[in-house]
N, C-alpha and C positions, 0 to 999 in steps of 0.2 A: 393249131389254133382253133378256137371256137368262134364262130360268127353267130351272133344273136341278132335277129331282125324283128323289129316290131313294126307292124303295118297299121297305119291310121288313115282315115279319110275325114271329111268335114263333120261326120257324126261321132267320131271317136275311134276307139280301137276296133280293128277288124281281123287281125291275125298276128301270129307269132311263129318264129322258127328259131331253133338253135341247132347248129350242126358243126361237127368236128370234135376234136379232142385237144385239150389245152396243151398237153406236152410239158407240163410243169415238172412232173415226176413220172416214174414208171406206173403202169396200170395197177390199180389197187392201192396206190399211195399218192395219187394226184389230188391234192386238196383243192386245187382250183376247179378241176373237172367235177369233183364231188359237190362243191359249193354251188356251181352253176346248175348241176342236175337237181340238187335239192330245191333250189329256188324255183326252177321252171316246173318241175313235177308237182311241187306243193301248190304253185299258183294254179295249174290246170285242175288239180283235185279240188282246190278251194272254190274256184269259179263254178265247177260242176255241183259242189255240195252246199255252197253257202249263198249262191246268188240265183236270180231268176234268168240269167243268161245261159244260153246253150252254146257249146263248142263241139266241134268235130275234131278229135285228137288223133294224131298219127305218131307212132313211135317205132323206131328201129335203131339198131346199133349206131350210136353217135348222133342221133337226130330225134328231136321231139318238135312237133309243130301242131298248131291248131288254128282253126278259123271259127269265128263267131257265126253261128247259124241263125241266131236271133240278135237283135241289137244289144250291144254291150251296155248293161245297166250301170247305175251309179256304184253299186257294190263291186261289180266286176272291174270297173274302171279303177277303183281304189286299189284292188288287188294287182292290177296291171301296173299302176303307178308304183306300188311298193316293190314289185319285181324289178321294174326298170331301175329304181333307186338302188336296189341290191346289186344288180348287174353292173351299173355304173361304178359302184363302190369297188367291186372286184376289178373292173377294168382299170381304175385309177391305182389301186393298191398293188396290183400284180403286173402292171404294164400291159400295154395293148398288144404285146406279142403273144399273149395267152388268150385274150378275149377282145373282140371288137364288137361294139354295140352299134347297130344301125337303126335309125328310125326312118321308115319309108312312107312317104305321102302317096296315097293312091287316089285315083279318080273315083268318084262315088259309084260309077257303074262298071269299074274295072274289075275283072276277075283276078283274084289274088292267088295265082298259081305259084308265086314265089315263096309261099309259106308251106309248101308241100315238101316232105322229106324226099330226097332223091334216092 
């Protein structure tokens, strides 16, 4: 199962992580895993290329994560909203045994180490 975690504070989005494998089908044929990967990687690339926000991205097998290193601007927030909408759609369409989406509220001064790939 994939666990996608979006971290927010009173200012907005501060981080994201997606970890695990959906297990919908065998490796190379898993359309759920492919959809999640496409959404998350495209969102990270879009934030870096189309917005004024900066993120620190970490990627390794089965995990992608990022933290905003500058405040999440309006355009980056819209991209995050769109990613969340897509992830929720996958969660609903394919059952939460393949994907669980968590929104975590963080204190403004809290270090968000929970969005680091393990």
